[in-house]
N, C-alpha and C positions, 0 to 999 in steps of 0.2 A: 504494500500500500504506500502511495507517495506521501511524503511529509506535507503537512499543511503549512501554509505561510503564517508565520506569527510576527506581528509587528514588533520592531525593536523597542526596547525600553529606552526612554530618553536618557541621554548621558546626564548624570547629575554631577555637576562640578563640585569637586571638593574644595572647600574654602579653608585655606590654611590660616592658622591663628596669626602667623606673621603678617599676613596680608590684611588682617582686620584692624581698623583703627582701635587703639586702646583708649579707655576712658581717660587715663591720665594725659594722653596726647591732646585730647580735646580740651581738657582743663587748662593745659599749658597754653594752648592757642588763645583761650579766653583771657588768660592772665598775663598778657604781654605788658611789658613795662612802658612807661610814657616815652622814653627814647626810642624803643622799638616801634611804637605806634607812629611817632613823628617821622622816623626814617623810612617808613614804608609808604609814605604819601607821595602823590604826584607833585605836590607843592615843594617838598624837600628835594626831589630829583631835579626840579626846575631851578631852584635856588642854587643847588650844588653845581649844576651845569653852568649857570651864569658866573659863579665864582671861578670855576676852572677856565671858562672862556676869557674872563677878565685877566687871569694870571695863569697862562698855560705852562709856565715853568714853576717848579716847586718853590714855594716861598720860604722854605726852611733851609734847604741846601743850595738852591739856585742852579742845580746842575741837570736834573732829570725832569721829564715832563710830569706835570701834576695829574694825578689820577683820583685822588681822594679829597674830600672836604673834611677838615678837622675842626671841631668846635673848640674855641679857646676856653670859653666857660662851658663846662659839660652840660648837656641837655638835662641830665638827671638833677643837676643843681638849679639850673635856670631855664626851665622849659619855654618861658616867654621869649627868650633870645635865640631859640632854635633856628628861626628863619632869618635872623639878622645877619646880613652879609658882612658886617663889621666884626662879627663874632666867629667867622669861618675862615680858615686858612686853606689855600689850595696846596696840597702836598703830594709828593710821590709816595708810593706804597712803602718803600723802605723807611723813609723819614716818619711816615705815619705810625709804623710799627714801633720805631724808637720812641716817639712821643708818647704813645699809649703805654709802652712798657715803663717809661719814666713816671708817668702819671699813676700807674698802678702801684709803683714802689713809693709813692708819696713825694716825688720830686716836683717842685714847681717848674713848669716848662718855660715860663717867661724868665725866671731867674737862670735856668739852664741855658737859655738862648743868649742872655747877656754875658754869661761866663764864657761861652764858646766864642762870641764875637770879640771878647777882650783878649783872647789868646792869640 
């Protein structure tokens, strides 16, 4: 006797836990800090581009092309000055890392700059 045709069962995709969003990830997205919220806006990208267009060479070392906008007064401390062009330096990636590293260690970057210029 010939076999009867049996429709195939639909493939059920296995959903791996790694591909599912975790509850804590969603919570972290909701709890972004003020600096993160400001830096993710179109307005910040526009201001940053204007600062870099105004000073295409790094304002810290004066050697390499500027790629980053560094806030002189941190956004976390003074969020109302986040979009103030006078508060933003156009710096290269290497100098930006040096400045951020010094700031994390508690070194005043303006004082550091004056010391470097005096040498």
